[in-house]
CHARMM internal coordinates of N, CA and C (Angstrom, degrees):
IC EDIT
DIST 1 N 1 CA 1.4426
DIST 1 CA 1 C 1.5308
ANGL 1 N 1 CA 1 C 110.41
DIST 1 C 2 N 1.3366
ANGL 1 CA 1 C 2 N 115.60
DIHE 1 N 1 CA 1 C 2 N -39.25
DIST 2 N 2 CA 1.4637
ANGL 1 C 2 N 2 CA 119.02
DIHE 1 CA 1 C 2 N 2 CA -179.97
DIST 2 CA 2 C 1.5192
ANGL 2 N 2 CA 2 C 111.06
DIHE 1 C 2 N 2 CA 2 C -61.57
DIST 2 C 3 N 1.3227
ANGL 2 CA 2 C 3 N 116.07
DIHE 2 N 2 CA 2 C 3 N -38.97
DIST 3 N 3 CA 1.4625
ANGL 2 C 3 N 3 CA 120.17
DIHE 2 CA 2 C 3 N 3 CA -179.20
DIST 3 CA 3 C 1.5285
ANGL 3 N 3 CA 3 C 111.22
DIHE 2 C 3 N 3 CA 3 C -66.53
DIST 3 C 4 N 1.3166
ANGL 3 CA 3 C 4 N 117.38
DIHE 3 N 3 CA 3 C 4 N -38.29
DIST 4 N 4 CA 1.4618
ANGL 3 C 4 N 4 CA 121.58
DIHE 3 CA 3 C 4 N 4 CA 178.66
DIST 4 CA 4 C 1.5228
ANGL 4 N 4 CA 4 C 110.84
DIHE 3 C 4 N 4 CA 4 C -65.12
DIST 4 C 5 N 1.3202
ANGL 4 CA 4 C 5 N 117.16
DIHE 4 N 4 CA 4 C 5 N -43.20
DIST 5 N 5 CA 1.4684
ANGL 4 C 5 N 5 CA 121.36
DIHE 4 CA 4 C 5 N 5 CA 177.99
DIST 5 CA 5 C 1.5249
ANGL 5 N 5 CA 5 C 110.00
DIHE 4 C 5 N 5 CA 5 C -64.96
DIST 5 C 6 N 1.3250
ANGL 5 CA 5 C 6 N 117.17
DIHE 5 N 5 CA 5 C 6 N -41.44
DIST 6 N 6 CA 1.4535
ANGL 5 C 6 N 6 CA 120.93
DIHE 5 CA 5 C 6 N 6 CA 178.64
DIST 6 CA 6 C 1.5289
ANGL 6 N 6 CA 6 C 111.54
DIHE 5 C 6 N 6 CA 6 C -63.18
DIST 6 C 7 N 1.3272
ANGL 6 CA 6 C 7 N 116.94
DIHE 6 N 6 CA 6 C 7 N -42.77
DIST 7 N 7 CA 1.4648
ANGL 6 C 7 N 7 CA 120.50
DIHE 6 CA 6 C 7 N 7 CA 178.16
DIST 7 CA 7 C 1.5212
ANGL 7 N 7 CA 7 C 111.52
DIHE 6 C 7 N 7 CA 7 C -63.77
DIST 7 C 8 N 1.3255
ANGL 7 CA 7 C 8 N 117.50
DIHE 7 N 7 CA 7 C 8 N -40.66
DIST 8 N 8 CA 1.4632
ANGL 7 C 8 N 8 CA 120.65
DIHE 7 CA 7 C 8 N 8 CA 177.93
DIST 8 CA 8 C 1.5217
ANGL 8 N 8 CA 8 C 110.26
DIHE 7 C 8 N 8 CA 8 C -64.13
DIST 8 C 9 N 1.3302
ANGL 8 CA 8 C 9 N 117.05
DIHE 8 N 8 CA 8 C 9 N -41.89
DIST 9 N 9 CA 1.4587
ANGL 8 C 9 N 9 CA 120.46
DIHE 8 CA 8 C 9 N 9 CA 179.54
DIST 9 CA 9 C 1.5277
ANGL 9 N 9 CA 9 C 111.21
DIHE 8 C 9 N 9 CA 9 C -64.94
DIST 9 C 10 N 1.3178
ANGL 9 CA 9 C 10 N 117.28
DIHE 9 N 9 CA 9 C 10 N -42.28
DIST 10 N 10 CA 1.4663
ANGL 9 C 10 N 10 CA 121.05
DIHE 9 CA 9 C 10 N 10 CA 177.23
DIST 10 CA 10 C 1.5265
ANGL 10 N 10 CA 10 C 110.09
DIHE 9 C 10 N 10 CA 10 C -62.54
DIST 10 C 11 N 1.3239
ANGL 10 CA 10 C 11 N 117.78
DIHE 10 N 10 CA 10 C 11 N -40.25
DIST 11 N 11 CA 1.4623
ANGL 10 C 11 N 11 CA 121.24
DIHE 10 CA 10 C 11 N 11 CA 177.09
DIST 11 CA 11 C 1.5231
ANGL 11 N 11 CA 11 C 112.16
DIHE 10 C 11 N 11 CA 11 C -62.79
DIST 11 C 12 N 1.3255
ANGL 11 CA 11 C 12 N 116.87
DIHE 11 N 11 CA 11 C 12 N -38.98
DIST 12 N 12 CA 1.4620
ANGL 11 C 12 N 12 CA 121.11
DIHE 11 CA 11 C 12 N 12 CA 178.65
DIST 12 CA 12 C 1.5258
ANGL 12 N 12 CA 12 C 110.39
DIHE 11 C 12 N 12 CA 12 C -64.57
DIST 12 C 13 N 1.3225
ANGL 12 CA 12 C 13 N 116.60
DIHE 12 N 12 CA 12 C 13 N -45.95
DIST 13 N 13 CA 1.4640
ANGL 12 C 13 N 13 CA 120.44
DIHE 12 CA 12 C 13 N 13 CA -179.69
DIST 13 CA 13 C 1.5294
ANGL 13 N 13 CA 13 C 110.67
DIHE 12 C 13 N 13 CA 13 C -66.67
DIST 13 C 14 N 1.3219
ANGL 13 CA 13 C 14 N 117.76
DIHE 13 N 13 CA 13 C 14 N -39.94
DIST 14 N 14 CA 1.4682
ANGL 13 C 14 N 14 CA 121.09
DIHE 13 CA 13 C 14 N 14 CA 178.57
DIST 14 CA 14 C 1.5242
ANGL 14 N 14 CA 14 C 110.89
DIHE 13 C 14 N 14 CA 14 C -64.42
DIST 14 C 15 N 1.3088
ANGL 14 CA 14 C 15 N 117.46
DIHE 14 N 14 CA 14 C 15 N -40.05
DIST 15 N 15 CA 1.4550
ANGL 14 C 15 N 15 CA 121.12
DIHE 14 CA 14 C 15 N 15 CA 178.37
DIST 15 CA 15 C 1.5247
ANGL 15 N 15 CA 15 C 111.11
DIHE 14 C 15 N 15 CA 15 C -65.44
DIST 15 C 16 N 1.3153
ANGL 15 CA 15 C 16 N 116.17
DIHE 15 N 15 CA 15 C 16 N -39.44
DIST 16 N 16 CA 1.4584
ANGL 15 C 16 N 16 CA 120.14
DIHE 15 CA 15 C 16 N 16 CA 177.06
DIST 16 CA 16 C 1.5271
ANGL 16 N 16 CA 16 C 110.41
DIHE 15 C 16 N 16 CA 16 C -65.04
DIST 16 C 17 N 1.3306
ANGL 16 CA 16 C 17 N 117.20
DIHE 16 N 16 CA 16 C 17 N -39.90
DIST 17 N 17 CA 1.4587
ANGL 16 C 17 N 17 CA 120.97
DIHE 16 CA 16 C 17 N 17 CA 176.61
DIST 17 CA 17 C 1.5221
ANGL 17 N 17 CA 17 C 112.19
DIHE 16 C 17 N 17 CA 17 C -64.40
DIST 17 C 18 N 1.3199
ANGL 17 CA 17 C 18 N 117.00
DIHE 17 N 17 CA 17 C 18 N -38.88
DIST 18 N 18 CA 1.4601
ANGL 17 C 18 N 18 CA 121.32
DIHE 17 CA 17 C 18 N 18 CA 178.08
DIST 18 CA 18 C 1.5274
ANGL 18 N 18 CA 18 C 110.75
DIHE 17 C 18 N 18 CA 18 C -63.12
DIST 18 C 19 N 1.3275
ANGL 18 CA 18 C 19 N 116.67
DIHE 18 N 18 CA 18 C 19 N -41.29
DIST 19 N 19 CA 1.4637
ANGL 18 C 19 N 19 CA 120.52
DIHE 18 CA 18 C 19 N 19 CA 177.89
DIST 19 CA 19 C 1.5231
ANGL 19 N 19 CA 19 C 110.81
DIHE 18 C 19 N 19 CA 19 C -65.55
DIST 19 C 20 N 1.3306
ANGL 19 CA 19 C 20 N 116.83
DIHE 19 N 19 CA 19 C 20 N -37.91
DIST 20 N 20 CA 1.4629
ANGL 19 C 20 N 20 CA 120.32
DIHE 19 CA 19 C 20 N 20 CA 178.30
DIST 20 CA 20 C 1.5199
ANGL 20 N 20 CA 20 C 110.88
DIHE 19 C 20 N 20 CA 20 C -64.25
DIST 20 C 21 N 1.3207
ANGL 20 CA 20 C 21 N 117.07
DIHE 20 N 20 CA 20 C 21 N -44.39
DIST 21 N 21 CA 1.4609
ANGL 20 C 21 N 21 CA 120.61
DIHE 20 CA 20 C 21 N 21 CA 179.16
DIST 21 CA 21 C 1.5224
ANGL 21 N 21 CA 21 C 110.25
DIHE 20 C 21 N 21 CA 21 C -63.32
DIST 21 C 22 N 1.3209
ANGL 21 CA 21 C 22 N 117.44
DIHE 21 N 21 CA 21 C 22 N -41.88
DIST 22 N 22 CA 1.4623
ANGL 21 C 22 N 22 CA 120.61
DIHE 21 CA 21 C 22 N 22 CA 179.11
DIST 22 CA 22 C 1.5188
ANGL 22 N 22 CA 22 C 111.12
DIHE 21 C 22 N 22 CA 22 C -64.75
DIST 22 C 23 N 1.3202
ANGL 22 CA 22 C 23 N 116.77
DIHE 22 N 22 CA 22 C 23 N -35.11
DIST 23 N 23 CA 1.4567
ANGL 22 C 23 N 23 CA 120.33
DIHE 22 CA 22 C 23 N 23 CA -179.53
DIST 23 CA 23 C 1.5364
ANGL 23 N 23 CA 23 C 111.20
DIHE 22 C 23 N 23 CA 23 C -73.18
DIST 23 C 24 N 1.3130
ANGL 23 CA 23 C 24 N 117.35
DIHE 23 N 23 CA 23 C 24 N -39.58
DIST 24 N 24 CA 1.4567
ANGL 23 C 24 N 24 CA 121.25
DIHE 23 CA 23 C 24 N 24 CA -174.86
DIST 24 CA 24 C 1.5325
ANGL 24 N 24 CA 24 C 113.67
DIHE 23 C 24 N 24 CA 24 C -82.18
DIST 24 C 25 N 1.3070
ANGL 24 CA 24 C 25 N 117.32
DIHE 24 N 24 CA 24 C 25 N -21.45
DIST 25 N 25 CA 1.4577
ANGL 24 C 25 N 25 CA 120.80
DIHE 24 CA 24 C 25 N 25 CA -176.64
DIST 25 CA 25 C 1.5284
ANGL 25 N 25 CA 25 C 110.52
DIHE 24 C 25 N 25 CA 25 C -78.48
DIST 25 C 26 N 1.3111
ANGL 25 CA 25 C 26 N 116.72
DIHE 25 N 25 CA 25 C 26 N 136.54
DIST 26 N 26 CA 1.4557
ANGL 25 C 26 N 26 CA 121.58
DIHE 25 CA 25 C 26 N 26 CA 174.66
DIST 26 CA 26 C 1.5182
ANGL 26 N 26 CA 26 C 113.36
DIHE 25 C 26 N 26 CA 26 C 86.97
DIST 26 C 27 N 1.3231
ANGL 26 CA 26 C 27 N 115.38
DIHE 26 N 26 CA 26 C 27 N 178.95
DIST 27 N 27 CA 1.4583
ANGL 26 C 27 N 27 CA 123.40
DIHE 26 CA 26 C 27 N 27 CA -179.06
DIST 27 CA 27 C 1.5206
ANGL 27 N 27 CA 27 C 109.47
DIHE 26 C 27 N 27 CA 27 C -82.27
DIST 27 C 28 N 1.3213
ANGL 27 CA 27 C 28 N 116.37
DIHE 27 N 27 CA 27 C 28 N 128.78
DIST 28 N 28 CA 1.4712
ANGL 27 C 28 N 28 CA 119.59
DIHE 27 CA 27 C 28 N 28 CA -176.46
DIST 28 CA 28 C 1.5205
ANGL 28 N 28 CA 28 C 112.12
DIHE 27 C 28 N 28 CA 28 C -72.40
DIST 28 C 29 N 1.3325
ANGL 28 CA 28 C 29 N 118.33
DIHE 28 N 28 CA 28 C 29 N -21.73
DIST 29 N 29 CA 1.4631
ANGL 28 C 29 N 29 CA 120.23
DIHE 28 CA 28 C 29 N 29 CA -178.49
DIST 29 CA 29 C 1.5257
ANGL 29 N 29 CA 29 C 112.65
DIHE 28 C 29 N 29 CA 29 C -84.21
DIST 29 C 30 N 1.3464
ANGL 29 CA 29 C 30 N 117.26
DIHE 29 N 29 CA 29 C 30 N -11.18
DIST 30 N 30 CA 1.4662
ANGL 29 C 30 N 30 CA 119.22
DIHE 29 CA 29 C 30 N 30 CA -176.34
DIST 30 CA 30 C 1.5191
ANGL 30 N 30 CA 30 C 112.49
DIHE 29 C 30 N 30 CA 30 C -73.85
DIST 30 C 31 N 1.3346
ANGL 30 CA 30 C 31 N 118.31
DIHE 30 N 30 CA 30 C 31 N -29.20
DIST 31 N 31 CA 1.4570
ANGL 30 C 31 N 31 CA 120.51
DIHE 30 CA 30 C 31 N 31 CA 179.90
DIST 31 CA 31 C 1.5109
ANGL 31 N 31 CA 31 C 112.91
DIHE 30 C 31 N 31 CA 31 C 65.88
DIST 31 C 32 N 1.3180
ANGL 31 CA 31 C 32 N 117.30
DIHE 31 N 31 CA 31 C 32 N 42.17
DIST 32 N 32 CA 1.4571
ANGL 31 C 32 N 32 CA 123.36
DIHE 31 CA 31 C 32 N 32 CA -177.54
DIST 32 CA 32 C 1.5279
ANGL 32 N 32 CA 32 C 110.24
DIHE 31 C 32 N 32 CA 32 C -62.60
DIST 32 C 33 N 1.3466
ANGL 32 CA 32 C 33 N 118.34
DIHE 32 N 32 CA 32 C 33 N 116.94
DIST 33 N 33 CA 1.4708
ANGL 32 C 33 N 33 CA 119.70
DIHE 32 CA 32 C 33 N 33 CA -178.60
DIST 33 CA 33 C 1.5304
ANGL 33 N 33 CA 33 C 113.06
DIHE 32 C 33 N 33 CA 33 C -66.73
DIST 33 C 34 N 1.3275
ANGL 33 CA 33 C 34 N 118.22
DIHE 33 N 33 CA 33 C 34 N -30.15
DIST 34 N 34 CA 1.4660
ANGL 33 C 34 N 34 CA 121.44
DIHE 33 CA 33 C 34 N 34 CA 178.54
DIST 34 CA 34 C 1.5258
ANGL 34 N 34 CA 34 C 110.45
DIHE 33 C 34 N 34 CA 34 C -65.08
DIST 34 C 35 N 1.3235
ANGL 34 CA 34 C 35 N 116.63
DIHE 34 N 34 CA 34 C 35 N -41.87
DIST 35 N 35 CA 1.4599
ANGL 34 C 35 N 35 CA 121.43
DIHE 34 CA 34 C 35 N 35 CA 179.43
DIST 35 CA 35 C 1.5214
ANGL 35 N 35 CA 35 C 110.18
DIHE 34 C 35 N 35 CA 35 C -65.96
DIST 35 C 36 N 1.3234
ANGL 35 CA 35 C 36 N 116.83
DIHE 35 N 35 CA 35 C 36 N -42.73
DIST 36 N 36 CA 1.4665
ANGL 35 C 36 N 36 CA 120.95
DIHE 35 CA 35 C 36 N 36 CA 178.84
DIST 36 CA 36 C 1.5210
ANGL 36 N 36 CA 36 C 111.28
DIHE 35 C 36 N 36 CA 36 C -63.30
DIST 36 C 37 N 1.3282
ANGL 36 CA 36 C 37 N 116.51
DIHE 36 N 36 CA 36 C 37 N -40.64
DIST 37 N 37 CA 1.4573
ANGL 36 C 37 N 37 CA 121.13
DIHE 36 CA 36 C 37 N 37 CA 179.55
DIST 37 CA 37 C 1.5301
ANGL 37 N 37 CA 37 C 110.73
DIHE 36 C 37 N 37 CA 37 C -65.34
DIST 37 C 38 N 1.3303
ANGL 37 CA 37 C 38 N 116.64
DIHE 37 N 37 CA 37 C 38 N -41.05
DIST 38 N 38 CA 1.4582
ANGL 37 C 38 N 38 CA 121.49
DIHE 37 CA 37 C 38 N 38 CA 179.27
DIST 38 CA 38 C 1.5353
ANGL 38 N 38 CA 38 C 111.02
DIHE 37 C 38 N 38 CA 38 C -64.73
DIST 38 C 39 N 1.3324
ANGL 38 CA 38 C 39 N 115.63
DIHE 38 N 38 CA 38 C 39 N -42.90
DIST 39 N 39 CA 1.4551
ANGL 38 C 39 N 39 CA 119.54
DIHE 38 CA 38 C 39 N 39 CA 179.94
DIST 39 CA 39 C 1.5326
ANGL 39 N 39 CA 39 C 110.69
DIHE 38 C 39 N 39 CA 39 C -67.27
DIST 39 C 40 N 1.3178
ANGL 39 CA 39 C 40 N 117.47
DIHE 39 N 39 CA 39 C 40 N -41.78
DIST 40 N 40 CA 1.4627
ANGL 39 C 40 N 40 CA 120.72
DIHE 39 CA 39 C 40 N 40 CA 178.99
DIST 40 CA 40 C 1.5253
ANGL 40 N 40 CA 40 C 111.20
DIHE 39 C 40 N 40 CA 40 C -64.38
DIST 40 C 41 N 1.3257
ANGL 40 CA 40 C 41 N 117.31
DIHE 40 N 40 CA 40 C 41 N -39.34
DIST 41 N 41 CA 1.4580
ANGL 40 C 41 N 41 CA 120.89
DIHE 40 CA 40 C 41 N 41 CA 178.38
DIST 41 CA 41 C 1.5270
ANGL 41 N 41 CA 41 C 111.22
DIHE 40 C 41 N 41 CA 41 C -64.81
DIST 41 C 42 N 1.3342
ANGL 41 CA 41 C 42 N 116.86
DIHE 41 N 41 CA 41 C 42 N -40.95
DIST 42 N 42 CA 1.4617
ANGL 41 C 42 N 42 CA 120.83
DIHE 41 CA 41 C 42 N 42 CA 179.53
DIST 42 CA 42 C 1.5281
ANGL 42 N 42 CA 42 C 111.03
DIHE 41 C 42 N 42 CA 42 C -66.50
DIST 42 C 43 N 1.3187
ANGL 42 CA 42 C 43 N 117.39
DIHE 42 N 42 CA 42 C 43 N -40.98
DIST 43 N 43 CA 1.4640
ANGL 42 C 43 N 43 CA 119.97
DIHE 42 CA 42 C 43 N 43 CA 179.19
DIST 43 CA 43 C 1.5299
ANGL 43 N 43 CA 43 C 111.34
DIHE 42 C 43 N 43 CA 43 C -70.34
DIST 43 C 44 N 1.3229
ANGL 43 CA 43 C 44 N 117.16
DIHE 43 N 43 CA 43 C 44 N -34.89
DIST 44 N 44 CA 1.4600
ANGL 43 C 44 N 44 CA 120.59
DIHE 43 CA 43 C 44 N 44 CA 175.60
DIST 44 CA 44 C 1.5261
ANGL 44 N 44 CA 44 C 110.48
DIHE 43 C 44 N 44 CA 44 C -64.42
DIST 44 C 45 N 1.3120
ANGL 44 CA 44 C 45 N 116.15
DIHE 44 N 44 CA 44 C 45 N -40.72
DIST 45 N 45 CA 1.4653
ANGL 44 C 45 N 45 CA 120.64
DIHE 44 CA 44 C 45 N 45 CA 177.46
DIST 45 CA 45 C 1.5314
ANGL 45 N 45 CA 45 C 110.35
DIHE 44 C 45 N 45 CA 45 C -63.29
DIST 45 C 46 N 1.3338
ANGL 45 CA 45 C 46 N 117.08
DIHE 45 N 45 CA 45 C 46 N -40.26
DIST 46 N 46 CA 1.4574
ANGL 45 C 46 N 46 CA 120.65
DIHE 45 CA 45 C 46 N 46 CA 179.02
DIST 46 CA 46 C 1.5158
ANGL 46 N 46 CA 46 C 111.32
DIHE 45 C 46 N 46 CA 46 C -63.32
DIST 46 C 47 N 1.3140
ANGL 46 CA 46 C 47 N 117.28
DIHE 46 N 46 CA 46 C 47 N -43.01
DIST 47 N 47 CA 1.4639
ANGL 46 C 47 N 47 CA 120.86
DIHE 46 CA 46 C 47 N 47 CA 179.08
DIST 47 CA 47 C 1.5213
ANGL 47 N 47 CA 47 C 110.46
DIHE 46 C 47 N 47 CA 47 C -64.88
DIST 47 C 48 N 1.3215
ANGL 47 CA 47 C 48 N 116.61
DIHE 47 N 47 CA 47 C 48 N -43.17
DIST 48 N 48 CA 1.4676
ANGL 47 C 48 N 48 CA 120.50
DIHE 47 CA 47 C 48 N 48 CA 178.27
DIST 48 CA 48 C 1.5192
ANGL 48 N 48 CA 48 C 112.26
DIHE 47 C 48 N 48 CA 48 C -61.69
DIST 48 C 49 N 1.3263
ANGL 48 CA 48 C 49 N 116.84
DIHE 48 N 48 CA 48 C 49 N -43.93
DIST 49 N 49 CA 1.4641
ANGL 48 C 49 N 49 CA 120.13
DIHE 48 CA 48 C 49 N 49 CA 179.00
DIST 49 CA 49 C 1.5301
ANGL 49 N 49 CA 49 C 111.40
DIHE 48 C 49 N 49 CA 49 C -66.17
DIST 49 C 50 N 1.3224
ANGL 49 CA 49 C 50 N 116.97
DIHE 49 N 49 CA 49 C 50 N -37.07
DIST 50 N 50 CA 1.4636
ANGL 49 C 50 N 50 CA 120.28
DIHE 49 CA 49 C 50 N 50 CA 178.95
DIST 50 CA 50 C 1.5264
ANGL 50 N 50 CA 50 C 111.16
DIHE 49 C 50 N 50 CA 50 C -65.36
DIST 50 C 51 N 1.3248
ANGL 50 CA 50 C 51 N 116.89
DIHE 50 N 50 CA 50 C 51 N -43.83
DIST 51 N 51 CA 1.4653
ANGL 50 C 51 N 51 CA 120.64
DIHE 50 CA 50 C 51 N 51 CA 178.02
DIST 51 CA 51 C 1.5237
ANGL 51 N 51 CA 51 C 110.00
DIHE 50 C 51 N 51 CA 51 C -65.15
DIST 51 C 52 N 1.3298
ANGL 51 CA 51 C 52 N 117.39
DIHE 51 N 51 CA 51 C 52 N -42.77
DIST 52 N 52 CA 1.4513
ANGL 51 C 52 N 52 CA 121.40
DIHE 51 CA 51 C 52 N 52 CA 178.55
DIST 52 CA 52 C 1.5319
ANGL 52 N 52 CA 52 C 111.46
DIHE 51 C 52 N 52 CA 52 C -61.46
DIST 52 C 53 N 1.3319
ANGL 52 CA 52 C 53 N 117.47
DIHE 52 N 52 CA 52 C 53 N -41.72
DIST 53 N 53 CA 1.4619
ANGL 52 C 53 N 53 CA 121.12
DIHE 52 CA 52 C 53 N 53 CA 178.14
DIST 53 CA 53 C 1.5268
ANGL 53 N 53 CA 53 C 110.71
DIHE 52 C 53 N 53 CA 53 C -63.92
DIST 53 C 54 N 1.3242
ANGL 53 CA 53 C 54 N 117.72
DIHE 53 N 53 CA 53 C 54 N -42.54
DIST 54 N 54 CA 1.4586
ANGL 53 C 54 N 54 CA 121.69
DIHE 53 CA 53 C 54 N 54 CA 179.10
DIST 54 CA 54 C 1.5320
ANGL 54 N 54 CA 54 C 110.59
DIHE 53 C 54 N 54 CA 54 C -62.18
DIST 54 C 55 N 1.3234
ANGL 54 CA 54 C 55 N 117.03
DIHE 54 N 54 CA 54 C 55 N -47.06
DIST 55 N 55 CA 1.4665
ANGL 54 C 55 N 55 CA 121.06
DIHE 54 CA 54 C 55 N 55 CA 179.22
DIST 55 CA 55 C 1.5280
ANGL 55 N 55 CA 55 C 110.50
DIHE 54 C 55 N 55 CA 55 C -63.61
DIST 55 C 56 N 1.3224
ANGL 55 CA 55 C 56 N 117.02
DIHE 55 N 55 CA 55 C 56 N -39.96
DIST 56 N 56 CA 1.4628
ANGL 55 C 56 N 56 CA 120.90
DIHE 55 CA 55 C 56 N 56 CA 178.23
DIST 56 CA 56 C 1.5224
ANGL 56 N 56 CA 56 C 111.47
DIHE 55 C 56 N 56 CA 56 C -62.06
DIST 56 C 57 N 1.3278
ANGL 56 CA 56 C 57 N 117.14
DIHE 56 N 56 CA 56 C 57 N -42.00
DIST 57 N 57 CA 1.4594
ANGL 56 C 57 N 57 CA 120.16
DIHE 56 CA 56 C 57 N 57 CA 179.05
DIST 57 CA 57 C 1.5289
ANGL 57 N 57 CA 57 C 111.74
DIHE 56 C 57 N 57 CA 57 C -66.41
DIST 57 C 58 N 1.3139
ANGL 57 CA 57 C 58 N 117.38
DIHE 57 N 57 CA 57 C 58 N -41.90
DIST 58 N 58 CA 1.4684
ANGL 57 C 58 N 58 CA 120.84
DIHE 57 CA 57 C 58 N 58 CA 178.60
DIST 58 CA 58 C 1.5316
ANGL 58 N 58 CA 58 C 109.68
DIHE 57 C 58 N 58 CA 58 C -64.66
DIST 58 C 59 N 1.3256
ANGL 58 CA 58 C 59 N 117.46
DIHE 58 N 58 CA 58 C 59 N -45.38
DIST 59 N 59 CA 1.4608
ANGL 58 C 59 N 59 CA 121.98
DIHE 58 CA 58 C 59 N 59 CA 179.37
DIST 59 CA 59 C 1.5342
ANGL 59 N 59 CA 59 C 110.81
DIHE 58 C 59 N 59 CA 59 C -63.27
DIST 59 C 60 N 1.3210
ANGL 59 CA 59 C 60 N 117.27
DIHE 59 N 59 CA 59 C 60 N -41.75
DIST 60 N 60 CA 1.4627
ANGL 59 C 60 N 60 CA 121.15
DIHE 59 CA 59 C 60 N 60 CA 179.71
DIST 60 CA 60 C 1.5189
ANGL 60 N 60 CA 60 C 111.57
DIHE 59 C 60 N 60 CA 60 C -63.91
DIST 60 C 61 N 1.3080
ANGL 60 CA 60 C 61 N 116.69
DIHE 60 N 60 CA 60 C 61 N -39.62
DIST 61 N 61 CA 1.4593
ANGL 60 C 61 N 61 CA 119.85
DIHE 60 CA 60 C 61 N 61 CA 177.89
DIST 61 CA 61 C 1.5267
ANGL 61 N 61 CA 61 C 110.60
DIHE 60 C 61 N 61 CA 61 C -67.88
DIST 61 C 62 N 1.3166
ANGL 61 CA 61 C 62 N 117.17
DIHE 61 N 61 CA 61 C 62 N -40.72
DIST 62 N 62 CA 1.4640
ANGL 61 C 62 N 62 CA 121.58
DIHE 61 CA 61 C 62 N 62 CA 179.15
DIST 62 CA 62 C 1.5280
ANGL 62 N 62 CA 62 C 111.74
DIHE 61 C 62 N 62 CA 62 C -64.45
DIST 62 C 63 N 1.3302
ANGL 62 CA 62 C 63 N 116.54
DIHE 62 N 62 CA 62 C 63 N -39.86
DIST 63 N 63 CA 1.4609
ANGL 62 C 63 N 63 CA 121.06
DIHE 62 CA 62 C 63 N 63 CA -178.84
DIST 63 CA 63 C 1.5329
ANGL 63 N 63 CA 63 C 112.40
DIHE 62 C 63 N 63 CA 63 C -79.48
DIST 63 C 64 N 1.3316
ANGL 63 CA 63 C 64 N 117.31
DIHE 63 N 63 CA 63 C 64 N -9.30
DIST 64 N 64 CA 1.4564
ANGL 63 C 64 N 64 CA 120.82
DIHE 63 CA 63 C 64 N 64 CA 179.36
DIST 64 CA 64 C 1.5123
ANGL 64 N 64 CA 64 C 114.32
DIHE 63 C 64 N 64 CA 64 C 84.98
DIST 64 C 65 N 1.3322
ANGL 64 CA 64 C 65 N 117.72
DIHE 64 N 64 CA 64 C 65 N 12.60
DIST 65 N 65 CA 1.4583
ANGL 64 C 65 N 65 CA 121.10
DIHE 64 CA 64 C 65 N 65 CA -179.30
DIST 65 CA 65 C 1.5137
ANGL 65 N 65 CA 65 C 111.48
DIHE 64 C 65 N 65 CA 65 C -74.19
DIST 65 C 66 N 1.3349
ANGL 65 CA 65 C 66 N 117.04
DIHE 65 N 65 CA 65 C 66 N -28.47
DIST 66 N 66 CA 1.4586
ANGL 65 C 66 N 66 CA 121.29
DIHE 65 CA 65 C 66 N 66 CA 176.81
DIST 66 CA 66 C 1.5179
ANGL 66 N 66 CA 66 C 108.14
DIHE 65 C 66 N 66 CA 66 C -127.59
DIST 66 C 67 N 1.3150
ANGL 66 CA 66 C 67 N 115.78
DIHE 66 N 66 CA 66 C 67 N 150.25
DIST 67 N 67 CA 1.4670
ANGL 66 C 67 N 67 CA 121.11
DIHE 66 CA 66 C 67 N 67 CA 179.48
DIST 67 CA 67 C 1.5215
ANGL 67 N 67 CA 67 C 108.62
DIHE 66 C 67 N 67 CA 67 C -119.17
DIST 67 C 68 N 1.3193
ANGL 67 CA 67 C 68 N 117.01
DIHE 67 N 67 CA 67 C 68 N 139.83
DIST 68 N 68 CA 1.4617
ANGL 67 C 68 N 68 CA 119.08
DIHE 67 CA 67 C 68 N 68 CA 177.71
DIST 68 CA 68 C 1.5256
ANGL 68 N 68 CA 68 C 110.66
DIHE 67 C 68 N 68 CA 68 C -70.19
DIST 68 C 69 N 1.2952
ANGL 68 CA 68 C 69 N 115.79
DIHE 68 N 68 CA 68 C 69 N 145.91
DIST 69 N 69 CA 1.4566
ANGL 68 C 69 N 69 CA 121.69
DIHE 68 CA 68 C 69 N 69 CA 176.32
DIST 69 CA 69 C 1.5150
ANGL 69 N 69 CA 69 C 108.04
DIHE 68 C 69 N 69 CA 69 C -128.64
DIST 69 C 70 N 1.2926
ANGL 69 CA 69 C 70 N 116.30
DIHE 69 N 69 CA 69 C 70 N 168.71
DIST 70 N 70 CA 1.4573
ANGL 69 C 70 N 70 CA 119.84
DIHE 69 CA 69 C 70 N 70 CA 178.29
DIST 70 CA 70 C 1.5086
ANGL 70 N 70 CA 70 C 110.87
DIHE 69 C 70 N 70 CA 70 C 120.79
DIST 70 C 71 N 1.3146
ANGL 70 CA 70 C 71 N 115.62
DIHE 70 N 70 CA 70 C 71 N -148.17
DIST 71 N 71 CA 1.4544
ANGL 70 C 71 N 71 CA 120.93
DIHE 70 CA 70 C 71 N 71 CA -177.04
DIST 71 CA 71 C 1.5309
ANGL 71 N 71 CA 71 C 111.27
DIHE 70 C 71 N 71 CA 71 C -71.11
DIST 71 C 72 N 1.3188
ANGL 71 CA 71 C 72 N 117.34
DIHE 71 N 71 CA 71 C 72 N 136.39
DIST 72 N 72 CA 1.4764
ANGL 71 C 72 N 72 CA 119.25
DIHE 71 CA 71 C 72 N 72 CA 177.49
DIST 72 CA 72 C 1.5350
ANGL 72 N 72 CA 72 C 111.04
DIHE 71 C 72 N 72 CA 72 C -72.58
DIST 72 C 73 N 1.3151
ANGL 72 CA 72 C 73 N 115.24
DIHE 72 N 72 CA 72 C 73 N 145.15
DIST 73 N 73 CA 1.4611
ANGL 72 C 73 N 73 CA 121.09
DIHE 72 CA 72 C 73 N 73 CA 177.25
DIST 73 CA 73 C 1.5124
ANGL 73 N 73 CA 73 C 108.48
DIHE 72 C 73 N 73 CA 73 C -83.27
DIST 73 C 74 N 1.3163
ANGL 73 CA 73 C 74 N 117.08
DIHE 73 N 73 CA 73 C 74 N 131.52
DIST 74 N 74 CA 1.4756
ANGL 73 C 74 N 74 CA 120.36
DIHE 73 CA 73 C 74 N 74 CA -178.83
DIST 74 CA 74 C 1.4933
ANGL 74 N 74 CA 74 C 110.81
DIHE 73 C 74 N 74 CA 74 C -103.61
END
COOR INIT
IC SEED 1 N 1 CA 1 C
IC BUILD
């Protein structure tokens, strides 16, 4: 389970980096539609992976695959 969460997190960060590169590359005044499409696709992928990771964590906790740690609730 830890490896799956780590892979999802790495995918989220990589997608964010891809969007940053697409945003920073080229002249900002040109309005290149290919660059905008690439950046939008990367950000959409990041949002999808983030939602998937959140749902996976909630499902894993519900199924008992992971246990919460930290401060005890009083």
